[in-house]
DOZA-336820 format. One record per residue (C-alpha): residue number from 1; residue in one letter; x, y, z. Coordinates in steps of 0.2 Angstrom, whole numbers. Layout:
N
R   num   residuo      xx      yy      zz
R   NUM         A       X       Y       Z
...
This chain:
742
R   num   residuo      xx      yy      zz
R     1         M    -505     122     526
R     2         G    -491     125     541
R     3         A    -480     110     548
R     4         Q    -465     115     563
R     5         L    -446     104     567
R     6         G    -436     104     583
R     7         G    -425      98     597
R     8         P    -410      96     604
R     9         I    -394     102     594
R    10         K    -383      95     610
R    11         R    -390      88     626
R    12         N    -393     101     639
R    13         K    -385     116     630
R    14         A    -391     120     614
R    15         W    -409     119     605
R    16         F    -415     123     588
R    17         W    -435     126     582
R    18         G    -444     131     568
R    19         A    -461     134     558
R    20         M    -466     138     542
R    21         S    -487     141     539
R    22         R    -496     148     522
R    23         Q    -514     153     521
R    24         D    -523     154     505
R    25         T    -538     163     507
R    26         R    -551     170     492
R    27         V    -567     179     494
R    28         G    -582     185     482
R    29         V    -584     204     484
R    30         L    -602     209     482
R    31         G    -605     216     467
R    32         F    -588     214     458
R    33         F    -590     202     446
R    34         N    -578     192     434
R    35         A    -577     202     416
R    36         T    -581     187     407
R    37         S    -595     184     395
R    38         G    -603     172     405
R    39         C    -605     183     418
R    40         A    -611     198     410
R    41         S    -628     195     410
R    42         I    -626     192     429
R    43         A    -614     208     432
R    44         A    -629     218     423
R    45         G    -641     212     432
R    46         P    -640     201     447
R    47         N    -656     203     455
R    48         A    -664     203     438
R    49         K    -682     194     439
R    50         A    -693     186     427
R    51         A    -713     188     423
R    52         D    -719     178     437
R    53         G    -709     187     450
R    54         S    -694     175     452
R    55         Y    -676     179     454
R    56         V    -667     176     432
R    57         N    -651     171     444
R    58         S    -647     158     456
R    59         I    -638     162     470
R    60         R    -624     148     464
R    61         S    -623     156     450
R    62         I    -620     175     458
R    63         S    -609     167     468
R    64         D    -599     158     455
R    65         C    -597     173     445
R    66         L    -591     185     460
R    67         F    -573     189     456
R    68         G    -564     182     470
R    69         D    -550     193     480
R    70         L    -538     181     486
R    71         T    -525     183     501
R    72         T    -510     172     505
R    73         L    -503     172     520
R    74         K    -485     167     523
R    75         N    -477     166     540
R    76         D    -459     158     542
R    77         N    -452     155     563
R    78         A    -436     150     569
R    79         R    -427     151     585
R    80         L    -410     144     593
R    81         Q    -407     144     609
R    82         Y    -391     140     619
R    83         Q    -388     137     639
R    84         E    -370     145     641
R    85         S    -373     140     661
R    86         S    -386     135     674
R    87         A    -389     153     678
R    88         H    -387     161     658
R    89         Q    -395     158     642
R    90         T    -396     167     627
R    91         E    -410     166     611
R    92         F    -411     171     596
R    93         S    -427     171     584
R    94         Y    -435     174     566
R    95         T    -450     180     563
R    96         Y    -457     182     545
R    97         G    -472     188     540
R    98         A    -482     193     525
R    99         K    -499     196     519
R   100         D    -501     198     500
R   101         R    -520     201     491
R   102         T    -521     203     475
R   103         T    -537     215     472
R   104         R    -539     224     489
R   105         G    -553     235     488
R   106         C    -563     232     474
R   107         D    -580     230     477
R   108         A    -596     236     466
R   109         F    -590     255     465
R   110         H    -570     250     464
R   111         P    -569     240     447
R   112         L    -551     230     445
R   113         I    -544     243     436
R   114         T    -545     255     451
R   115         C    -539     241     467
R   116         T    -522     239     474
R   117         K    -508     224     477
R   118         Q    -505     223     493
R   119         T    -486     213     496
R   120         G    -472     217     506
R   121         P    -464     208     522
R   122         T    -464     213     542
R   123         I    -447     202     549
R   124         F    -441     202     569
R   125         Y    -424     200     573
R   126         T    -424     197     593
R   127         T    -408     192     606
R   128         Q    -414     188     622
R   129         H    -401     184     637
R   130         R    -408     178     654
R   131         W    -397     178     669
R   132         I    -403     169     686
R   133         A    -394     180     696
R   134         S    -399     174     711
R   135         N    -413     164     722
R   136         R    -421     180     723
R   137         M    -419     189     706
R   138         S    -419     188     686
R   139         I    -415     197     673
R   140         I    -419     195     654
R   141         A    -412     208     643
R   142         Q    -419     211     624
R   143         Y    -414     218     608
R   144         T    -425     217     594
R   145         H    -423     224     576
R   146         I    -442     226     566
R   147         H    -440     228     545
R   148         E    -456     232     539
R   149         D    -456     237     521
R   150         W    -474     234     512
R   151         F    -482     244     497
R   152         L    -500     244     489
R   153         G    -495     246     470
R   154         F    -507     247     456
R   155         E    -515     231     448
R   156         D    -504     236     433
R   157         P    -490     248     433
R   158         A    -493     255     416
R   159         L    -507     263     429
R   160         K    -495     276     435
R   161         D    -498     289     420
R   162         V    -517     285     420
R   163         Q    -529     299     428
R   164         P    -544     292     439
R   165         I    -561     297     436
R   166         N    -572     299     451
R   167         W    -592     299     451
R   168         V    -594     311     464
R   169         D    -614     307     466
R   170         T    -612     290     463
R   171         T    -594     289     471
R   172         Y    -590     275     457
R   173         W    -572     275     453
R   174         D    -562     269     436
R   175         R    -550     271     425
R   176         S    -535     268     438
R   177         L    -532     270     455
R   178         G    -538     287     463
R   179         S    -547     282     481
R   180         R    -533     280     490
R   181         T    -523     294     482
R   182         G    -513     283     471
R   183         A    -500     267     476
R   184         Y    -493     269     493
R   185         H    -477     264     500
R   186         T    -468     264     516
R   187         I    -455     258     525
R   188         R    -453     255     546
R   189         P    -436     249     552
R   190         Q    -438     249     571
R   191         D    -425     245     584
R   192         D    -430     240     601
R   193         V    -420     239     618
R   194         R    -428     232     634
R   195         A    -422     223     652
R   196         D    -433     219     665
R   197         V    -428     213     681
R   198         N    -440     202     697
R   199         Y    -434     201     712
R   200         F    -441     193     727
R   201         L    -443     199     744
R   202         S    -448     189     759
R   203         N    -457     195     776
R   204         K    -452     213     774
R   205         L    -460     226     780
R   206         G    -473     212     787
R   207         A    -476     204     769
R   208         D    -469     197     755
R   209         H    -464     207     739
R   210         S    -463     199     721
R   211         L    -456     216     713
R   212         K    -455     217     695
R   213         F    -444     234     686
R   214         G    -437     238     672
R   215         F    -433     251     656
R   216         A    -434     252     637
R   217         V    -430     264     625
R   218         R    -437     262     607
R   219         R    -434     271     589
R   220         S    -446     269     575
R   221         P    -441     279     561
R   222         V    -455     282     546
R   223         E    -454     284     527
R   224         S    -472     283     516
R   225         I    -473     288     501
R   226         N    -487     291     491
R   227         T    -487     290     469
R   228         V    -503     301     461
R   229         P    -507     292     444
R   230         G    -508     305     430
R   231         G    -506     319     445
R   232         A    -525     323     443
R   233         Q    -541     315     445
R   234         A    -556     320     434
R   235         R    -572     322     447
R   236         Y    -590     321     436
R   237         R    -606     331     446
R   238         G    -622     327     445
R   239         I    -631     310     443
R   240         Y    -623     301     424
R   241         D    -631     284     417
R   242         F    -614     280     416
R   243         V    -608     263     409
R   244         P    -591     256     419
R   245         G    -578     259     405
R   246         Q    -587     271     393
R   247         Y    -583     285     404
R   248         I    -600     293     398
R   249         T    -601     311     404
R   250         T    -618     318     400
R   251         P    -626     320     414
R   252         S    -643     315     416
R   253         D    -648     326     431
R   254         P    -632     341     429
R   255         T    -638     347     449
R   256         G    -621     351     454
R   257         K    -611     358     439
R   258         R    -599     373     441
R   259         S    -600     390     433
R   260         C    -582     394     426
R   261         T    -573     403     411
R   262         I    -560     395     405
R   263         N    -552     403     389
R   264         G    -562     414     391
R   265         V    -578     407     386
R   266         A    -590     406     402
R   267         Y    -599     390     408
R   268         T    -614     389     418
R   269         A    -616     379     431
R   270         N    -631     366     434
R   271         T    -632     365     415
R   272         V    -628     352     403
R   273         N    -613     362     397
R   274         G    -607     367     415
R   275         C    -588     364     424
R   276         D    -584     349     432
R   277         E    -570     347     442
R   278         A    -552     342     444
R   279         N    -539     336     459
R   280         I    -520     342     456
R   281         I    -513     332     467
R   282         R    -494     332     470
R   283         D    -485     315     476
R   284         S    -480     315     493
R   285         D    -464     310     506
R   286         F    -469     306     524
R   287         T    -453     305     535
R   288         Y    -451     305     554
R   289         T    -446     295     568
R   290         L    -456     292     583
R   291         Y    -443     289     601
R   292         Q    -449     281     617
R   293         R    -439     278     634
R   294         D    -451     270     649
R   295         L    -448     266     666
R   296         Y    -457     255     680
R   297         I    -459     246     693
R   298         N    -473     237     701
R   299         D    -474     226     718
R   300         S    -486     212     723
R   301         I    -487     211     740
R   302         R    -495     197     747
R   303         K    -500     198     766
R   304         N    -515     187     776
R   305         R    -528     185     763
R   306         A    -524     200     754
R   307         T    -514     202     737
R   308         I    -512     222     733
R   309         N    -503     229     718
R   310         L    -495     242     717
R   311         G    -485     253     701
R   312         L    -477     265     692
R   313         R    -475     270     675
R   314         Y    -463     283     666
R   315         D    -467     287     646
R   316         H    -459     298     637
R   317         Q    -464     301     618
R   318         H    -460     314     606
R   319         D    -457     313     586
R   320         I    -449     325     574
R   321         A    -450     328     555
R   322         T    -437     320     544
R   323         P    -430     327     528
R   324         G    -442     322     514
R   325         T    -442     328     494
R   326         V    -458     326     483
R   327         P    -457     330     462
R   328         A    -466     346     456
R   329         N    -485     341     450
R   330         R    -483     338     431
R   331         L    -499     348     427
R   332         L    -498     363     437
R   333         P    -478     364     444
R   334         A    -478     382     448
R   335         Q    -493     379     459
R   336         L    -488     364     466
R   337         P    -468     364     464
R   338         A    -456     351     471
R   339         I    -451     355     487
R   340         N    -432     348     497
R   341         F    -442     349     516
R   342         P    -426     349     528
R   343         G    -434     342     543
R   344         A    -442     349     558
R   345         D    -447     352     578
R   346         S    -464     354     586
R   347         K    -456     356     601
R   348         A    -470     346     609
R   349         R    -466     334     622
R   350         Y    -475     321     631
R   351         N    -469     315     649
R   352         N    -483     305     655
R   353         W    -483     293     675
R   354         S    -496     282     677
R   355         P    -501     274     692
R   356         M    -511     260     697
R   357         A    -515     250     709
R   358         G    -525     236     714
R   359         I    -531     224     729
R   360         T    -536     207     727
R   361         L    -546     199     745
R   362         D    -550     184     750
R   363         L    -567     187     759
R   364         T    -569     170     768
R   365         G    -553     163     769
R   366         N    -555     148     762
R   367         G    -553     154     743
R   368         K    -571     154     737
R   369         T    -575     169     738
R   370         I    -563     182     731
R   371         L    -564     202     730
R   372         K    -556     211     718
R   373         A    -554     232     713
R   374         S    -542     240     702
R   375         A    -538     257     695
R   376         R    -526     265     686
R   377         R    -522     276     671
R   378         Y    -517     275     654
R   379         W    -510     286     639
R   380         G    -509     284     622
R   381         L    -496     275     610
R   382         G    -489     286     599
R   383         M    -487     304     594
R   384         Y    -490     313     579
R   385         T    -485     329     578
R   386         A    -474     328     561
R   387         S    -487     326     551
R   388         N    -494     345     553
R   389         L    -477     353     549
R   390         E    -471     344     535
R   391         P    -477     351     519
R   392         T    -471     334     510
R   393         G    -480     324     524
R   394         S    -497     323     514
R   395         N    -505     323     496
R   396         T    -509     343     492
R   397         T    -523     344     485
R   398         L    -528     359     471
R   399         R    -546     359     466
R   400         F    -553     369     451
R   401         P    -567     371     440
R   402         W    -564     361     426
R   403         K    -572     358     407
R   404         D    -566     345     397
R   405         L    -563     354     382
R   406         N    -557     340     368
R   407         G    -568     326     375
R   408         D    -553     314     380
R   409         K    -561     313     399
R   410         T    -542     318     404
R   411         V    -537     333     413
R   412         Q    -524     345     404
R   413         T    -517     362     412
R   414         N    -526     373     398
R   415         E    -546     365     403
R   416         L    -544     373     421
R   417         Q    -550     391     428
R   418         I    -535     392     437
R   419         F    -537     410     444
R   420         K    -551     423     449
R   421         A    -555     438     439
R   422         D    -542     446     454
R   423         G    -527     436     450
R   424         T    -530     426     466
R   425         L    -531     406     465
R   426         N    -549     400     458
R   427         L    -547     384     473
R   428         L    -563     375     476
R   429         N    -555     367     494
R   430         S    -542     373     509
R   431         P    -529     362     508
R   432         A    -521     361     525
R   433         G    -505     370     527
R   434         Y    -505     376     508
R   435         D    -498     394     509
R   436         P    -505     400     491
R   437         N    -493     414     489
R   438         N    -477     403     493
R   439         P    -481     387     485
R   440         A    -462     381     486
R   441         S    -462     387     507
R   442         I    -451     371     516
R   443         T    -464     376     531
R   444         T    -482     376     533
R   445         L    -497     385     536
R   446         S    -500     371     550
R   447         L    -494     371     569
R   448         V    -493     362     585
R   449         D    -496     367     601
R   450         P    -481     366     609
R   451         N    -491     362     626
R   452         L    -500     347     619
R   453         K    -504     335     629
R   454         N    -506     316     625
R   455         D    -524     308     627
R   456         I    -529     297     644
R   457         T    -539     282     649
R   458         D    -546     282     667
R   459         E    -550     266     672
R   460         A    -558     258     688
R   461         I    -562     240     690
R   462         V    -571     232     703
R   463         G    -577     214     703
R   464         I    -581     198     716
R   465         D    -580     177     712
R   466         R    -588     163     722
R   467         E    -587     146     719
R   468         V    -605     138     724
R   469         M    -600     121     723
R   470         N    -586     109     719
R   471         N    -578     114     703
R   472         F    -592     127     699
R   473         G    -593     146     702
R   474         V    -599     163     696
R   475         G    -592     180     694
R   476         A    -598     198     692
R   477         M    -589     213     688
R   478         Y    -591     231     685
R   479         I    -580     240     671
R   480         Y    -579     261     671
R   481         R    -568     270     660
R   482         K    -566     288     653
R   483         Y    -556     293     637
R   484         H    -552     310     636
R   485         Q    -539     323     633
R   486         F    -541     320     615
R   487         Y    -533     332     601
R   488         D    -538     337     582
R   489         N    -532     350     570
R   490         V    -543     363     570
R   491         R    -545     382     561
R   492         Y    -536     398     570
R   493         L    -534     414     569
R   494         D    -548     420     553
R   495         H    -566     425     553
R   496         S    -569     431     538
R   497         S    -582     421     534
R   498         D    -593     413     549
R   499         W    -606     399     546
R   500         T    -624     406     540
R   501         G    -641     394     540
R   502         P    -649     382     544
R   503         I    -652     377     526
R   504         A    -664     364     525
R   505         F    -661     352     511
R   506         T    -673     338     504
R   507         A    -668     321     497
R   508         A    -680     309     490
R   509         C    -675     292     493
R   510         G    -664     282     481
R   511         N    -673     267     479
R   512         A    -688     258     486
R   513         L    -678     250     503
R   514         C    -678     266     512
R   515         S    -691     271     528
R   516         Q    -698     285     520
R   517         S    -700     293     501
R   518         S    -690     309     505
R   519         F    -679     314     520
R   520         T    -676     333     524
R   521         E    -663     339     536
R   522         S    -651     354     537
R   523         Y    -635     361     533
R   524         F    -622     377     537
R   525         Q    -609     384     524
R   526         R    -600     401     523
R   527         A    -599     414     510
R   528         T    -580     413     505
R   529         N    -568     399     506
R   530         V    -558     400     521
R   531         H    -540     396     521
R   532         P    -539     382     535
R   533         N    -523     390     545
R   534         T    -523     374     557
R   535         I    -515     370     575
R   536         Q    -517     354     582
R   537         E    -524     356     601
R   538         N    -532     346     613
R   539         N    -549     348     615
R   540         T    -565     345     626
R   541         A    -571     331     620
R   542         Y    -572     314     631
R   543         R    -582     295     630
R   544         V    -587     288     644
R   545         Y    -588     267     645
R   546         N    -600     259     659
R   547         G    -600     240     658
R   548         L    -606     225     668
R   549         Q    -601     207     666
R   550         F    -608     191     673
R   551         T    -599     174     673
R   552         A    -603     156     677
R   553         R    -586     142     676
R   554         K    -589     124     676
R   555         R    -571     114     675
R   556         L    -567     100     667
R   557         S    -574      86     678
R   558         N    -587      71     675
R   559         R    -579      72     658
R   560         W    -586      89     654
R   561         S    -586     110     657
R   562         M    -594     125     653
R   563         T    -591     142     652
R   564         G    -602     156     651
R   565         S    -604     177     649
R   566         Y    -616     191     649
R   567         V    -609     206     645
R   568         L    -621     224     644
R   569         N    -609     236     637
R   570         N    -613     258     637
R   571         V    -602     269     627
R   572         K    -608     287     625
R   573         A    -597     302     618
R   574         Y    -598     321     622
R   575         Y    -594     335     614
R   576         P    -594     351     624
R   577         T    -591     361     609
R   578         P    -596     355     590
R   579         D    -580     349     580
R   580         L    -569     365     585
R   581         D    -564     376     575
R   582         Y    -552     391     581
R   583         T    -542     397     597
R   584         S    -550     413     598
R   585         A    -568     418     602
R   586         C    -581     410     592
R   587         P    -595     420     585
R   588         S    -610     422     596
R   589         S    -625     417     586
R   590         L    -616     399     583
R   591         P    -604     387     591
R   592         C    -586     385     584
R   593         G    -582     374     569
R   594         D    -596     367     557
R   595         P    -611     369     565
R   596         T    -619     355     553
R   597         N    -627     339     563
R   598         Y    -627     349     580
R   599         L    -636     363     574
R   600         P    -653     364     574
R   601         T    -653     345     583
R   602         N    -636     339     591
R   603         F    -638     320     582
R   604         F    -620     314     591
R   605         N    -617     324     611
R   606         G    -622     311     623
R   607         Y    -629     297     611
R   608         E    -623     281     609
R   609         D    -603     277     600
R   610         G    -594     267     592
R   611         T    -595     257     575
R   612         R    -592     240     583
R   613         N    -600     243     599
R   614         G    -612     227     603
R   615         K    -624     232     619
R   616         H    -628     214     623
R   617         V    -616     202     623
R   618         F    -619     181     627
R   619         K    -605     167     626
R   620         L    -610     150     628
R   621         N    -595     137     627
R   622         G    -596     120     631
R   623         L    -583     104     628
R   624         Y    -588      86     633
R   625         V    -576      69     631
R   626         L    -586      56     623
R   627         P    -583      40     622
R   628         W    -563      33     615
R   629         D    -560      52     623
R   630         I    -566      59     608
R   631         T    -568      80     612
R   632         V    -583      89     606
R   633         G    -583     106     609
R   634         A    -596     117     607
R   635         N    -597     139     606
R   636         L    -613     150     607
R   637         L    -613     169     603
R   638         V    -628     179     603
R   639         H    -623     199     603
R   640         T    -634     217     599
R   641         S    -625     219     582
R   642         F    -615     235     574
R   643         P    -627     252     572
R   644         F    -633     258     557
R   645         N    -631     278     554
R   646         P    -642     283     540
R   647         T    -636     298     532
R   648         I    -641     309     516
R   649         T    -628     318     505
R   650         L    -629     334     499
R   651         T    -630     334     481
R   652         S    -621     349     475
R   653         A    -605     359     485
R   654         R    -609     370     498
R   655         T    -601     385     496
R   656         G    -587     392     504
R   657         T    -583     370     509
R   658         A    -582     363     491
R   659         D    -589     350     500
R   660         N    -605     338     500
R   661         P    -611     339     516
R   662         V    -615     322     524
R   663         L    -633     322     537
R   664         R    -637     313     548
R   665         I    -654     306     548
R   666         V    -654     298     567
R   667         P    -645     300     583
R   668         S    -628     293     582
R   669         N    -631     273     584
R   670         G    -651     275     586
R   671         I    -652     259     574
R   672         H    -643     243     575
R   673         Y    -643     229     565
R   674         P    -654     213     569
R   675         T    -645     204     583
R   676         V    -630     191     579
R   677         K    -633     171     581
R   678         T    -619     159     577
R   679         F    -615     142     586
R   680         D    -601     131     582
R   681         L    -595     113     583
R   682         D    -579     105     583
R   683         F    -572      87     587
R   684         N    -554      81     593
R   685         K    -546      65     592
R   686         A    -529      63     597
R   687         I    -521      45     594
R   688         R    -505      42     601
R   689         L    -491      31     593
R   690         G    -479      28     608
R   691         G    -468      42     615
R   692         S    -472      59     613
R   693         R    -476      53     595
R   694         R    -493      58     591
R   695         V    -508      63     578
R   696         T    -523      74     584
R   697         L    -536      72     571
R   698         D    -550      90     570
R   699         A    -566      95     562
R   700         A    -573     108     566
R   701         I    -594     117     558
R   702         F    -593     135     561
R   703         N    -610     144     559
R   704         I    -620     127     559
R   705         G    -636     135     556
R   706         N    -629     146     542
R   707         A    -636     162     546
R   708         N    -635     176     537
R   709         T    -638     191     545
R   710         V    -636     207     539
R   711         L    -618     215     548
R   712         A    -618     230     535
R   713         Q    -628     242     522
R   714         T    -626     256     511
R   715         T    -629     272     523
R   716         R    -633     284     511
R   717         Q    -650     285     507
R   718         N    -651     296     492
R   719         T    -643     284     481
R   720         S    -649     272     468
R   721         T    -637     258     481
R   722         A    -646     266     497
R   723         N    -649     251     509
R   724         F    -641     239     498
R   725         I    -632     224     507
R   726         T    -614     225     507
R   727         T    -610     212     523
R   728         I    -618     197     531
R   729         V    -611     185     543
R   730         A    -600     172     535
R   731         P    -610     156     528
R   732         T    -606     136     535
R   733         V    -588     135     535
R   734         V    -583     114     539
R   735         R    -563     110     543
R   736         F    -555      97     544
R   737         G    -535      96     551
R   738         I    -521      84     554
R   739         K    -507      88     565
R   740         V    -494      78     567
R   741         D    -482      79     585
R   742         F    -466      67     585
């Protein structure tokens, strides 16, 4: 629901306007059921079948038992304007937006106790002054302050001290908030000052010029705090016949359990008595400030049948890691002590020039055939070097073998194998930037290349529009974009353990929905766990987009209008060196970095890229004015759906990395979900009550055919939920609205 009200405070001098809206959306999440007695049987077996093969549970009963994920959007707006004189006007505006969500992150693998509550507003305060300096020049100056403070908290504050449990092979979480590494609180105030000037020159250098130039300065400090519940996460490997909430820890298939020695007792890998793992995690306090400055000038030149647009923009960006403090981990204060970070500067700076040029040409001189072409360069917005330099900026995680000696399913210090026989840390992972020899260091082992460059998008567009007959025109456009000069965090200086392989891994399908009974792929591993000294630097990866767009438009005449378009998209990614790993020379036998998914078969290089990339997109929109001025609008959308990339996951941790690599089965984006087809209608009737008073009635029907096209499935094939549907097109929705203007 919403309402707005505006009008004059003093005639021809002062005005006000205000608006508010509230929107509640409750969505049932597949696999996430109400914990009531009436829904217990459905939650235990939503797909249960009777002896005759029919389903026991109806769609309605399943829908009614799905737990509602409630999102509430609150928006308030206000504006005051004052006209000091005919040349000067001042405006103040206030914008408040808040999103409250009760069960963010809940699904079949994340019960309510592991989800988050989202709260917190974003508020804009803007002051603006307009000055009409002359009949050729106008100036707008503006100051904006943004207050942003939002929180992803625990479902119950008491869970702050409760360690979460993760069954690694099924990805199921329980007992407390874990998959986001705890509660998240971010504070992001921003200050922005800018000025824009419009200046018109007539008949200069043989043409008319419409100039626009200006500047902007922005300061954006950020502080983001993660609070880890209980300081640790219990990780169980192997296949468990567990019941959510009962924490069964005896696996039916112990593959992946580790060998370890705790308190002088040895435990054997891949047996019921083997060891599991524990993540010991320190809270984080990520604080930095981003500084941005820009200047620009554009000139729109009109001469005869041509309009030429020329522009140049300069942008400066740099970020500073500002002071931050984190407490010691409650379980391992010696290995994860408190840190008081004073701040640091990477010395990297972005100073970018962005040229642009375009032309619009009336080919025939009567405005019926228009040729358009443009070329420009864009640079990335934002700079992110501070995170590499800040030891408090991320949740430092140390993973150790763990044996639940007292059976309470909670990690205790005496249950960890912290050290090896030689006295060094027995880490199963490689926490970036962590120095085990100096864990309280206020500097990290991560570096930033001081010559780091910003990422680039180069774009070229050419198109033509033609009016075929009165009120009807067609058009065609070609679009080319290249995205390049990316950067990433890569290892450096350490060749103590190179990649070996390929090693074949065969996994059986988790259920009857797979395309075949088993899959075999290969992976690589290291002999030892290599400490990841990292550096943030540019890499050689790039992406190329080619697009063709065809349009047809019929303007409103004879009571109807229509717009249609077809777009052919093609995006490909290229990785000249896969997953860059070292700045020095790579081993001659293998490419830099982890060759998994690149050798022996390259599943990525030169293949389709993007997770929301529909190759073919067709749209048709129409409007018809019925008798009594009732308008009916129709919208048809048909597009190739999103890619489906099936995988298998190694069920035991590989040596040297402590992770379970995800192995691609088909080339990137080689399979797509079914084509999406939806059709919507909208009916609108305005009733005039005299003067500016009017009542508008509206009725809309979305997805009239109630299409239930699959948009997402579980991609992992060696799991019991392989290919389970997780997202479908929204069902038929009918919306009624009424708007009153007075």
